[in-house]
C-alpha positions in Angstrom: -5.3 -24.9 18.6 -1.6 -25.9 18.0 0.4 -24.9 21.1 4.5 -24.7 21.0 6.4 -24.5 24.1 10.0 -25.2 25.2 10.6 -27.3 28.3 13.1 -25.6 30.1 14.0 -27.8 32.7 14.7 -31.6 32.8 11.5 -32.0 35.0 9.1 -30.4 31.8 11.2 -32.8 29.2 10.3 -35.4 31.3 6.4 -34.8 31.2 7.1 -34.5 28.0 8.2 -38.0 27.8 5.6 -39.4 30.1 2.7 -37.3 27.9 4.2 -38.6 24.6 4.4 -35.0 23.5 6.5 -35.0 20.0 9.6 -32.9 20.8 12.4 -31.8 18.5 15.8 -33.9 18.3 16.7 -32.3 21.5 13.6 -33.1 23.5 13.5 -29.4 24.6 10.7 -28.1 22.2 7.3 -29.7 21.1 4.6 -28.5 19.3 0.8 -30.6 19.7 -2.7 -30.3 19.4 -3.6 -29.7 22.6 -7.1 -31.5 23.6 -6.8 -32.2 26.9 -4.6 -31.1 29.9 -1.0 -31.5 31.2 -1.4 -31.5 34.5 2.2 -32.0 35.3 2.9 -28.3 33.4 -0.1 -26.6 34.5 -1.6 -27.4 38.0 1.3 -25.1 39.5 -0.2 -21.7 37.7 -3.4 -22.9 38.7 -2.7 -23.0 42.5 -0.1 -19.6 41.9 -3.3 -17.9 40.0 -5.7 -19.2 42.8 -3.0 -18.3 46.1 -0.9 -15.3 44.9 -3.8 -13.4 42.3 -6.8 -14.8 44.0 -8.2 -15.6 40.4 -10.6 -18.6 39.8 -9.3 -21.4 37.9 -12.4 -22.2 36.0 -15.0 -19.6 34.8 -17.7 -20.9 32.7 -19.1 -19.0 29.8 -21.2 -16.8 30.7 -21.3 -16.8 34.5 -19.1 -14.9 37.1 -16.7 -16.1 39.7 -18.1 -17.8 42.7 -15.3 -18.9 44.7 -12.2 -16.6 46.2 -9.6 -17.2 48.6 -11.6 -14.7 51.0 -14.5 -16.6 51.2 -12.4 -19.9 52.2 -10.4 -18.3 54.9 -12.7 -18.4 58.7 
């Protein structure tokens, strides 16, 4: 899968450099074949999915989510 995205902040543009993502000449737009996760760009979305929307971040094909935020509370 090819992904095209914009680095709106300096932090994201630095992540492009650290992960050696090819960008345009401005360093703001990137396109890559995504075979691995870019943890610095994805972790915030995963945390928000679990914490705010109570969504699992990993669901295997053919299985139902087994963890929820409610289960983690005492």
